[in-house]
N, C-alpha and C positions, 0 to 999 in steps of 0.2 A: 401557870411556868411567867416568870417574871422576862418577860422584855427587855433585852440590853439599848442601851441609852444610845442615840445616835448622834452620830459626830456631828459636833459644828461645823459648821460650814466654815472656808476661808474668811467670809463678810463676815459670818457672827465673830470668827477669832479679834481680825481686825477693828469690828466696832468695839471688843471687851477691853480690848487691848487700849484702846485709845482712850474709852471711859476709867479705866484706871490710871490714867497716864493724867487723867483730867483733876484729882484731887490736886496735885501738884499747880496747877492753877486756881483752884477754888485758895488754896493757902493763898495765895499772892493776893487773891480780892478780897482775902481779908486782913490783910496785914497795907491796906491801900491806908492811906498815899506812897503807903513806900512803892519806889522806885521797881520794875518788870518790865522787862524788855522780850517779848512773846515770840520773837522772831526768833532773837538768840537760843533764848529756852527749848525751840523746837530742831536749833541744828546741833544742838546741846545732845539732847535728847537721844538723833539719828535713826528715829525711826521713819518706815519708807510713806512717800505721800500715797498710801492703799489704807495706809492707818490715821495717815494725817487727816486725812479726807472727811474723817467720822466725830472731827471734833468741828468744822465748819458749823456755825448756827446753834452749838452748846449755849451760846450767853443771849441767844439772840432775844427770849422773853425776859430774860434780866433788862437789855434793851430797851426794851415795850416799856416796860412797867417803871424806869425812870421815867424813861421824857411821858410817857401817860398822857398823851397827846386827845384822850375823851377826858381829861379833870376826872378823875373816878376818886373819890375821896378815904376810900380803903388804903389805895397808893400812894395816895401824897401825905397820907397818915405813916404808910409804912417805914418812907423814905426821908419823912421829917427832924431824921438824927444830920439831917444832910441840913445846915443850917443856913446856906445861903448860896445864892440862885451861879453865883461861879464857883461853888464846890459841889453842889449837882453837876454843871458843865462838866467838870475839873474828871466826875468821878464817870460820868456817858464815855466821856471823850476818852477814859481809862478801857472799857469796855467795846467801844467801836474800834479803837487800836490794836485791842487783842485781833479781835474777830481781821480787821482788816492784813494784821500781820498774816494770821491764818490763809489768808487769799493768796495773799502776796506769795508767801513761801512757795504754797502748791502752786504757784505757777512758777515758779523760777526752778520750782524742785519735779518737773513733769515726768512719769515715766518713759524714757523712752526704750521703745519696743524695738526688741533686733531685728533684724531686716533676715528672712529662713531665707537659707542657702540654698538654691536647688545644682539636684546635682544634673552635671550632661544631659542625663536620660529622660532628667524631669522638662530639661529645657527643650529637648526635642520631642517631647509626647504629642506636642498638638500639630507638628509640621506636619504638610499634605501634599506629600509625593510619589512618586510614582515608583513603585517595588523594582517592577520588570518590565521589557517593552521592547520592541526593535530591535533583538539581541543585546539589548544590554541591561545591567543586574546595579540596582545603585548599592551605592558605598552603604554604611552604618551610619545614622545620621549625629550621631554620640562624636564623629570622628572632625565635624565641621565645628565644635564650640573650641577657639581657640588657635584655630589654624587660621595659615597666613592668606591663604585663596583655595576659594569653592569652585567647581566649574558644574553648573547643571544643562542642560541639556532638554528642551524641548519636543518631546516628536513628537508634535502637532504641527507646531509654530517653522520648530526645525531652526530655533534660534539656540546656540550658544552661548552661555551666560557665563563670568571671569568675574569673582568676588572677592576683591584683592584687601588685607587689610593687615593689621598686626594683632589681630588676634579676633576671630568672626561669633558670631555671636547668636544666639536664634531667640527671637520673642513669638510667639503664637507660630503662625506660619511669613513670617517672615527674616531676612539674615540681617543682623544691626551690627554693629560696629565698622559699616564697610567704610575706609577711603576712597575706592575709586571701585565703582562696577559695571565694566564694558561686556558688548552683546554685536555678536555676530550670525548673520545667514550659516547655516553648512548644516546643505542637502549630500552632504554626501558622507552616511556616518562612519563609513569604514576607517577615515581621516581620523577618528579618535580610537582606534585602537595604539596608537602613536602615541597618546598621552595618556589612554590608559597604562599603558606598556611599560612608558617612558617614564627617567626622572626629573625629578624638581627643575635640571637646566631648561629641558625641554618645554616640561610645563609651565615655565617663566615667561619662553620666545610663546607659544603654542598660538595664541593671540593673533599673535602680530606674523604670522605663517599664512596665517588665509587673509583671502585678499579681497575679502567681503566686504560693508563699509560697516564702519565701527559707531555704535550707537549707545547715546546714555539711559537706558528705560529707565520708565514713568515713575515706577516702585522696585522692592527687593522681597516679593512677593516667593512663593514657591508654590506652585499649584498639582495638581491632581495627578497633569501630565508631564511631570518634570521630570525627568534620571539626575539621580548623584553621582555626577562621573567620577568627581575624584578631589583631593584633597591635599594643598602642600601643609607641612606641619612645621 
């Protein structure tokens, strides 16, 4: 039974594409000292950096041979058509410029990976909160994303916290993009009924109704003792 040919990988296809295009560079080398702008040629070629990177180092062996730092007689004889030291240096510079242009082009045409856009559900996936307790039930954490206010209540510390913003966000277990975070002690949970059932006007003035001392918390973490009470959109 004849085995089907395996499909070449993306890397193999890119390398093959680069080698095919390199034929034009070899022709330019054969036409030296006719001028050739490698950088301009790469721009005109229009290939992606993924392909061009396989051209890097393709003339490295030629550069090594021209330099002939070990004084090999065979290499010296192979390049004896370069009659003068200046001519030899110019030919070496030509090859080194090709390699330098490749590196410069790759540097200036880096692949910019698009940031993966997370859905609200993905953003709040790691948020650690209390789903229900003390007669309270948390809202869906997805509602936090882009909300103008979020109220949380810590059933253990008896602290009500209000996060304010033009658009709240969540990162891990923290509430982010906050313009202001205020925290007050609230021992009478029944007072939260007014906040939960009331509209935005009540919510916006609720923290001012509490007579306990206001403070700014040290962090914006939500933990396993926190009920997500309400958001204002």
